[in-house]
C-alpha positions in Angstrom: 12.7 12.9 17.8 10.8 12.3 14.5 10.6 8.9 13.1 13.2 7.9 10.5 11.3 5.2 8.6 7.9 3.9 7.7 7.4 0.2 8.4 5.0 -1.7 6.2 3.4 -4.6 8.0 0.7 -6.2 5.7 -2.0 -5.5 3.1 -5.4 -7.2 3.2 -7.8 -7.4 0.3 -11.3 -6.6 1.4 -12.8 -6.4 -2.2 -11.3 -6.8 -5.6 -11.7 -4.7 -8.7 -11.4 -7.3 -11.4 -14.4 -9.3 -12.4 -12.2 -12.5 -12.5 -11.7 -12.1 -8.7 -8.0 -11.3 -8.8 -6.3 -7.9 -8.9 -2.8 -7.4 -10.3 -1.5 -4.8 -7.9 1.6 -2.7 -8.1 2.7 -1.2 -4.8 5.0 1.8 -4.8 6.5 4.3 -2.4 7.7 7.7 -3.5 8.0 6.6 -7.2 9.8 3.3 -6.4 8.1 0.0 -7.1 8.0 -2.1 -4.0 6.1 -5.2 -5.2 3.9 -6.5 -7.9 1.4 -9.1 -6.7 -1.8 -10.9 -7.8 -4.3 -11.0 -4.9 -7.9 -12.2 -4.3 -10.5 -11.2 -1.7 -9.3 -12.0 1.8 -5.7 -12.5 0.7 -3.0 -10.9 3.0 0.4 -9.8 1.7 3.0 -9.8 4.5 5.6 -7.1 4.0 7.8 -8.6 6.7 8.3 -5.2 8.3 9.8 -3.6 5.1 11.3 -0.2 6.0 11.0 2.9 3.8 13.2 5.8 4.8 11.8 9.3 5.0 13.7 11.3 2.4 15.7 14.2 3.7 13.5 17.3 4.1 10.3 15.3 3.7 8.0 14.5 6.6 6.0 11.7 4.9 6.1 8.7 2.6 3.4 8.2 0.0 2.5 4.5 -0.7 0.6 4.1 -3.9 -1.5 1.3 -5.3 -2.3 0.6 -9.0 -4.2 -2.3 -10.6 -3.3 -3.6 -14.0 -5.9 -5.3 -16.2 -4.6 -8.4 -17.9 -5.0 -8.8 -21.1 -5.0 -5.2 -22.3 -2.5 -4.0 -19.6 -4.5 -0.8 -18.8 -3.7 0.6 -15.3 -6.0 2.2 -12.8 -4.9 4.1 -9.7 -6.6 2.6 -6.7 -5.4 5.1 -4.2 -2.6 5.9 -1.8 -1.7 6.1 1.9 0.4 8.9 3.3 2.6 7.8 6.3 3.8 10.8 8.3 6.9 10.9 10.5 4.6 12.4 13.2 2.5 9.2 13.4 3.0 7.6 16.8 6.1 5.4 16.7 5.8 1.8 17.7 2.0 1.7 17.1 0.3 -0.4 14.4 -1.9 1.8 12.3 -4.2 1.0 9.4 -5.8 2.9 6.5 -8.2 1.8 3.9 -7.1 2.1 0.3 -9.2 2.0 -2.8 -12.9 2.3 -2.8 -12.4 3.0 -6.5 -14.1 0.7 -9.1 -15.1 -1.7 -6.3 -11.6 -2.4 -5.0 -11.0 -2.0 -1.2 -7.8 -2.8 0.7 -6.5 -2.2 4.2 -2.8 -1.3 4.7 -1.3 -1.9 8.2 1.9 0.0 8.9 3.9 1.8 11.6 6.7 4.2 12.1 10.1 3.6 13.7 
């Protein structure tokens, strides 16, 4: 049986994009904003096992990451992670996100 939900575990900042050392990150899934946070290198955001349901007829969820520069409010796409319903259930998985403009994050997730 295919997995019904993606389960977000945590996001760790390996490198930031902003010269001030803090990235203002918007995290979304399939067009819905999940969180807006300000993070520095080595920070960890705990998603507390937040579940994202796979939409009917879709076999994946796309989690996106954008960084907004304060003061001018310009936004840069940092990347995305595709979580598939065929990923092994009950296993913690990780993918690197970013590597754009110096930013690098690691998203830990699973499927249930």
